[in-house]
C-alpha positions as CSV (number, residue, x, y, z in Angstrom):
1,M,0.0,0.0,0.0
2,K,2.8,2.4,1.0
3,K,4.7,1.8,-2.3
4,T,1.5,2.3,-4.3
5,L,0.9,5.6,-2.5
6,I,4.4,6.8,-3.2
7,S,4.0,5.8,-6.9
8,L,0.8,7.7,-7.2
9,L,2.3,10.8,-5.6
10,S,5.3,10.6,-7.9
11,L,3.0,10.3,-10.9
12,L,1.0,13.3,-9.8
13,C,4.1,15.4,-9.2
14,F,5.4,14.5,-12.6
15,S,2.1,15.3,-14.2
16,V,2.0,18.8,-12.6
17,A,5.6,19.4,-13.4
18,A,5.2,18.4,-17.0
19,Q,2.2,20.8,-17.4
20,T,4.3,23.7,-15.8
21,L,7.3,22.8,-18.0
22,N,5.2,23.0,-21.2
23,T,3.9,26.4,-20.3
24,T,7.3,27.8,-19.4
25,Q,8.9,26.4,-22.4
26,T,6.4,28.3,-24.6
27,M,7.2,31.5,-22.6
28,N,11.0,31.1,-22.8
29,T,12.0,29.8,-26.2
30,A,12.0,33.1,-28.1
31,L,15.5,34.3,-27.3
32,T,17.3,37.0,-29.2
33,L,20.7,35.6,-30.0
34,T,23.6,37.6,-31.4
35,Q,24.8,35.9,-34.5
36,E,28.0,37.9,-35.2
37,W,31.2,36.9,-33.5
38,D,31.4,39.1,-30.4
39,K,33.7,37.0,-28.2
40,T,36.7,38.3,-26.2
41,F,38.9,35.8,-28.2
42,P,39.6,35.3,-31.9
43,Q,37.5,32.8,-33.8
44,S,39.3,29.5,-34.7
45,Q,39.3,28.3,-38.3
46,K,39.7,24.7,-37.1
47,V,36.1,24.3,-35.7
48,S,32.6,25.1,-36.7
49,H,30.5,27.4,-34.5
50,R,26.8,28.1,-34.1
51,K,24.3,29.3,-31.5
52,V,21.9,26.7,-29.9
53,T,19.3,26.7,-27.2
54,F,18.1,24.1,-24.7
55,T,15.7,24.0,-21.8
56,N,16.4,23.0,-18.2
57,R,14.2,21.1,-15.9
58,Y,12.6,24.3,-14.6
59,G,11.6,25.4,-18.1
60,I,14.3,28.0,-18.4
61,T,15.7,28.3,-21.9
62,L,19.5,28.5,-22.0
63,A,21.6,30.0,-24.8
64,A,24.9,28.4,-25.8
65,D,27.7,28.3,-28.3
66,L,28.3,24.9,-29.9
67,Y,31.8,24.2,-31.2
68,V,32.4,21.1,-33.4
69,P,35.7,20.1,-35.0
70,K,35.7,20.6,-38.7
71,N,35.6,17.3,-40.7
72,A,34.5,15.4,-37.6
73,E,32.9,12.1,-38.2
74,G,30.8,9.7,-36.1
75,R,29.8,10.1,-32.5
76,M,32.4,12.0,-30.4
77,A,33.1,12.8,-26.8
78,A,31.6,16.1,-25.6
79,V,32.2,18.6,-22.9
80,A,29.9,21.3,-21.5
81,V,31.6,24.4,-20.2
82,C,30.4,27.3,-18.0
83,G,31.9,30.1,-15.9
84,P,33.3,32.2,-14.3
85,F,30.6,33.1,-11.8
86,G,28.9,36.2,-13.3
87,A,30.5,35.9,-16.7
88,C,29.0,35.1,-20.0
89,K,29.9,32.5,-22.7
90,E,31.6,35.1,-24.8
91,Q,34.4,35.2,-22.3
92,C,36.4,32.4,-20.6
93,S,34.0,29.5,-21.1
94,G,33.9,30.1,-24.9
95,L,37.7,30.2,-25.0
96,Y,37.9,26.9,-23.2
97,A,35.2,25.3,-25.4
98,Q,36.7,26.4,-28.7
99,T,40.2,25.3,-27.7
100,L,38.9,21.9,-26.6
101,A,37.0,21.6,-29.9
102,E,40.3,22.1,-31.7
103,R,41.5,19.1,-29.8
104,G,38.7,16.9,-31.1
105,F,35.7,17.3,-28.7
106,V,32.2,18.6,-29.3
107,T,31.9,21.4,-26.8
108,L,29.1,23.6,-25.5
109,A,29.7,26.9,-23.7
110,F,26.5,28.1,-22.2
111,D,25.0,31.1,-20.3
112,P,23.4,30.0,-17.0
113,S,19.9,30.9,-16.1
114,F,19.2,34.6,-15.6
115,T,22.5,35.5,-17.3
116,G,23.8,36.6,-20.7
117,E,21.6,35.5,-23.6
118,S,19.7,32.9,-21.5
119,A,16.2,33.4,-20.3
120,R,14.4,34.8,-17.3
121,E,14.2,37.9,-15.2
122,P,15.5,39.3,-13.0
123,R,18.9,39.2,-14.5
124,F,22.0,37.9,-12.6
125,M,20.2,35.8,-10.0
126,A,22.0,32.7,-8.7
127,S,20.8,29.5,-7.2
128,P,22.8,26.4,-6.1
129,D,20.0,24.2,-7.3
130,I,19.1,25.9,-10.6
131,N,22.7,26.5,-11.6
132,T,23.6,22.8,-10.9
133,E,20.6,21.9,-13.0
134,D,21.9,24.1,-15.8
135,F,24.9,21.8,-16.1
136,Q,22.7,18.8,-16.1
137,A,20.5,20.3,-18.8
138,A,23.6,20.8,-20.9
139,V,24.3,17.1,-20.4
140,D,20.7,16.4,-21.5
141,Y,21.2,18.4,-24.7
142,L,24.6,16.8,-25.5
143,S,23.2,13.3,-24.8
144,C,20.6,13.7,-27.5
145,R,22.8,15.0,-30.3
146,D,23.5,12.6,-33.2
147,D,27.2,13.5,-33.2
148,V,27.8,12.9,-29.5
149,D,28.4,9.6,-27.8
150,A,26.1,9.8,-24.7
151,E,28.5,7.6,-22.7
152,R,31.4,10.0,-23.2
153,I,30.3,13.4,-21.8
154,G,32.3,15.6,-19.4
155,I,31.9,19.0,-17.9
156,L,34.2,21.9,-17.1
157,G,33.5,24.6,-14.6
158,I,35.6,27.8,-14.2
159,C,35.7,29.9,-11.0
160,G,32.4,29.7,-9.2
161,W,31.2,27.2,-11.8
162,G,33.9,24.9,-10.7
163,G,32.0,24.3,-7.5
164,M,28.8,23.9,-9.4
165,A,30.6,21.4,-11.6
166,L,31.6,19.3,-8.6
167,N,28.0,19.4,-7.3
168,A,26.7,18.3,-10.7
169,A,29.3,15.5,-10.9
170,A,28.2,14.3,-7.4
171,L,24.6,14.1,-8.6
172,D,24.7,13.2,-12.3
173,T,26.1,9.7,-13.1
174,R,26.0,10.5,-16.8
175,I,29.0,12.8,-16.3
176,K,32.1,10.7,-16.8
177,A,34.8,13.4,-16.3
178,T,34.9,16.8,-14.6
179,V,37.5,19.6,-14.7
180,T,37.5,22.6,-12.4
181,S,39.6,25.6,-13.2
182,T,40.5,28.3,-10.6
183,M,37.5,27.0,-8.6
184,Y,35.4,29.0,-6.1
185,D,33.2,27.3,-3.5
186,M,30.4,29.9,-3.6
187,S,28.7,28.4,-0.6
188,R,31.8,28.8,1.5
189,V,32.6,32.3,0.5
190,N,29.1,33.5,0.9
191,A,28.7,31.9,4.3
192,N,32.1,32.5,5.7
193,G,33.6,35.4,3.8
194,Y,37.0,35.4,2.1
195,F,39.6,33.2,3.9
196,D,36.8,32.3,6.3
197,G,37.1,35.6,8.0
198,G,33.4,35.6,8.9
199,D,33.0,32.0,9.8
200,N,30.9,32.4,12.9
201,A,27.2,32.4,13.7
202,D,27.0,36.1,14.6
203,A,28.6,37.2,11.3
204,R,26.2,35.0,9.3
205,H,23.3,36.3,11.4
206,E,24.2,39.9,10.6
207,A,24.5,39.0,6.9
208,K,21.1,37.4,6.9
209,V,19.5,40.4,8.7
210,A,20.9,42.7,6.0
211,L,19.8,40.4,3.1
212,N,16.3,40.0,4.5
213,A,15.9,43.7,5.0
214,Q,17.0,44.1,1.3
215,R,14.3,41.5,0.3
216,T,11.6,43.5,2.1
217,K,12.8,46.8,0.4
218,E,12.9,45.2,-3.1
219,F,9.5,43.6,-2.7
220,A,8.0,46.9,-1.6
221,Q,9.5,48.8,-4.5
222,G,8.8,46.0,-7.0
223,S,12.3,45.8,-8.4
224,H,15.7,44.3,-7.6
225,E,18.9,46.3,-7.1
226,Q,22.2,45.4,-8.6
227,G,25.2,44.8,-6.3
228,G,27.7,46.7,-8.4
229,G,30.0,44.2,-10.0
230,V,33.7,44.9,-10.4
231,P,34.1,48.7,-9.8
232,A,35.1,50.9,-12.8
233,E,37.5,52.8,-10.5
234,L,39.5,50.9,-7.9
235,P,40.2,52.5,-4.5
236,A,43.9,53.0,-3.6
237,D,43.7,50.3,-1.0
238,A,41.9,47.7,-3.2
239,P,42.9,44.1,-2.3
240,W,45.0,42.3,-4.9
241,F,42.3,39.9,-5.9
242,L,40.0,42.9,-6.9
243,K,42.8,44.3,-9.0
244,D,43.2,40.9,-10.6
245,Y,39.5,40.9,-11.5
246,H,39.6,44.6,-12.7
247,N,42.5,43.7,-15.0
248,Y,40.2,41.2,-16.7
249,Y,36.6,42.4,-16.6
250,K,37.2,46.1,-17.0
251,T,39.7,46.1,-19.8
252,S,39.7,45.1,-23.4
253,R,41.2,41.8,-22.3
254,G,37.9,40.5,-21.0
255,Y,35.1,43.1,-20.9
256,H,31.8,42.1,-22.3
257,P,28.5,44.0,-22.2
258,R,26.5,40.9,-21.3
259,S,28.8,39.9,-18.4
260,G,27.6,40.7,-14.9
261,N,31.1,41.0,-13.6
262,S,32.0,43.5,-16.3
263,N,29.0,45.6,-15.4
264,G,26.3,45.9,-12.7
265,G,27.1,42.6,-11.0
266,W,24.6,40.2,-9.2
267,T,21.4,41.5,-7.6
268,K,22.0,42.3,-4.0
269,T,20.1,39.2,-2.9
270,G,21.1,37.1,-5.9
271,C,23.5,34.8,-4.0
272,M,21.5,34.6,-0.7
273,S,20.6,30.9,-0.9
274,F,24.3,29.9,-0.9
275,L,24.5,30.8,2.8
276,N,23.0,27.6,4.0
277,Q,23.2,25.3,1.0
278,P,26.7,23.8,0.9
279,I,27.3,22.6,-2.7
280,L,30.3,20.4,-2.0
281,K,28.6,18.3,0.7
282,Y,28.8,15.0,-1.3
283,S,31.9,15.6,-3.4
284,D,33.6,12.8,-1.5
285,E,31.1,10.4,-3.2
286,I,32.0,11.3,-6.8
287,R,33.1,8.1,-8.5
288,S,33.8,9.6,-12.0
289,A,37.1,11.3,-12.8
290,V,37.9,14.7,-11.5
291,L,40.8,17.1,-12.4
292,M,41.1,20.2,-10.3
293,I,43.4,23.0,-11.6
294,H,44.4,26.1,-9.8
295,G,47.1,28.8,-9.9
296,E,49.5,28.4,-7.0
297,K,49.5,32.2,-6.3
298,A,45.7,32.7,-6.8
299,H,43.9,34.3,-3.8
300,S,41.3,31.5,-4.3
301,C,43.7,28.6,-4.3
302,Y,42.6,27.5,-0.8
303,F,39.1,26.6,-2.3
304,S,40.6,23.9,-4.5
305,K,43.2,22.7,-2.0
306,D,40.5,22.2,0.7
307,A,37.9,20.8,-1.7
308,Y,40.3,18.2,-3.0
309,R,41.4,17.3,0.6
310,D,37.7,16.9,1.6
311,M,36.9,14.9,-1.5
312,M,39.7,12.5,-0.8
313,R,39.1,12.1,3.0
314,N,42.5,10.7,3.8
315,G,42.2,8.2,1.0
316,E,39.1,6.6,2.7
317,S,36.3,8.2,0.7
318,V,34.4,6.7,-2.2
319,A,36.0,9.4,-4.4
320,A,39.5,8.6,-3.3
321,K,39.1,4.8,-3.8
322,A,38.0,5.4,-7.4
323,G,41.7,6.3,-8.1
324,N,40.8,8.9,-10.7
325,K,41.1,12.3,-8.9
326,E,43.9,14.8,-9.3
327,L,44.8,18.3,-8.0
328,L,47.1,20.3,-10.4
329,L,48.7,23.5,-9.1
330,I,50.2,25.8,-11.7
331,P,53.4,27.6,-10.4
332,D,53.3,31.4,-10.2
333,A,49.7,31.6,-11.7
334,V,47.1,33.9,-10.2
335,H,43.3,33.5,-10.4
336,T,42.6,35.2,-13.8
337,D,45.6,33.6,-15.5
338,L,43.4,30.6,-15.8
339,Y,40.7,32.7,-17.5
340,D,42.5,33.4,-20.7
341,N,46.3,33.0,-20.6
342,L,47.0,30.3,-23.2
343,E,50.6,30.0,-21.9
344,V,49.3,29.1,-18.5
345,I,46.1,27.1,-19.0
346,P,47.2,23.5,-19.3
347,F,45.1,22.6,-22.3
348,D,47.3,19.7,-23.2
349,K,46.8,18.2,-19.8
350,I,43.0,18.9,-19.9
351,G,42.7,17.3,-23.4
352,E,44.7,14.2,-22.2
353,F,42.5,13.9,-19.1
354,Y,39.3,13.9,-21.2
355,R,40.7,11.5,-23.8
356,T,41.6,9.1,-20.9
357,Y,38.2,9.2,-19.2
358,L,35.9,9.9,-22.1
359,K,36.7,6.8,-24.1
């Protein structure tokens, strides 16, 4: 009787969800996509490129750039790429995707929900759940392409999307290989502050009081407020990591009009749910292959070091026993070196990793 009741409830939930999905798909599929090349990196003549869209489990339509090796034949291994946190696909993720396509992979660089050319308002809103789902939806899309082998799909997350990639890998068994580059744990930095400087109940309480007051204000006025992004003018005492971001997002090196980090930033309450939703909780149960890459001199390097340590659990975790995890530290590299510096990003190593585990 109990099993029958659970089955009926599941069926009912699926029926309601399907009806909602059909409605939202109709609302969200008409995206305006820029067709001219407007990336922060030059177009490769070795791969074919076109815009595509796909819909996630919440009915949000995502915009993406698809890169396919020219003269490719048969079903190939594929990689979905996203990040950094607050960036758009015309920046780092597109560079990674195009470069990996040159190495023989079908690749997909996508804008997450509420960001870039993807659907939904308000813009630049983040969610541990929805953003993890965005990666899974990219796997859905790749799995159903005629030129992709559904048993050979990997993902790659840059900066804050590195943490999301690990969360997706812990949840989605279709993902056979995961790379994180210059990873941020967005749950940790939102809950504890940088370098865990606010890792106490009182500091978190004060943050929640301020965020909930902001929610009340925004509900009353009927609109959300932007958090500011990377400032156009840096104060004289700006910390090094902010100067590093400014050198990328506010210069011709990486500026893009659809990038939140280049412009107005996240909404002030956009990352609120990360405070009590730790995204790396089950990373020690990832059985598929993982390669974590970080610059040794990056302000953010502690995120990857600690995440790798926690994943491995002194060699006793499920992840560790799988024997397919690696942490690679790049000497002298800072955080944004792994955004676009082709002399620093270890693409040969990344390509070799995917060829090993996507076969």
